[in-house]
N, C-alpha and C positions, 0 to 999 in steps of 0.2 A: 601565476597570473592573478592579480587582484582585480576584481570587478566591483565597482560601486553598485549597491543594491538599495532599493527602497523597500523596507520590510515593515509590516504592521507592527508598531512598537508594543501594543498590548499582547500580541501573539508572541513576540520575542521575549517580553518580560515574563510571560507565563512559562515559557520553556526554560528560561534562566532560573525561575523559582523552583522548578523541578530538579535542577542540578546546578546548585550555586557555584560549584567548582568549575563547571564547563565555561569555556569562553564562547563569545558570540560566534566566532568563526567555527569553532568545533560543533556548535549546535547546528549551524547552517550546513556545514559539510556532512554531518550525520544525516540530517533531513534529506539532503540531495542524494546521498548514497541509498538511503531507504526508498526514496521515490524511484530512482533508477531501477533498483532491484525489483520493486513491486510492478513497475511498468514492463520490465523484461519478463517477469513471471506471468503477468496477464497476457502478454503477446504470445508466449509459449502455450498457454492454456487455450487461447483462441485458435491457434494453429492446430492444436490437438483436436479441438472440437470440430474445426472445419474438415480435417482429415477424416474424422469419424463420420461426419455427415456425408462426405463424398463416398464413403464405403457403405452408406445406408445404415450405419450403426447409430440409431437415434433412440431417445427415450421420450415418453410423453411429457407434456408441459408440467403437469402437477408433480411428477417425480423429479423433474429438473428443478422446479421452484423449491421443493422441500430440501433437495441437496444443497442448493444455494443458500437457503436460510440457515441450514446447519453449519455450513462453512462460515457464513457471516457471524453467527453466534460464537463459533470457535475463535475467530479473529478478535471479536470483541472481548472474549474471556482472556485471550492472550494479552491484549492491550491493557486490560485492567489489572493484570498481575504484576 
């Protein structure tokens, strides 16, 4: 099924510049797959956290924020590789 989309042309051109051999369709499909995967992962992590909270298995806010910052730094490092 083909669905017409309005996409920011500067954003699309930047993506094409990163992989000149990829088609516009391939770039959009890859982006959507990655978006879905990340959303599913986030949903799973939220469910795990909610279950831990229900069990009373909690950590203090400072420890949680440090763990989140480390995870964010790790993601950023992976993205820049």
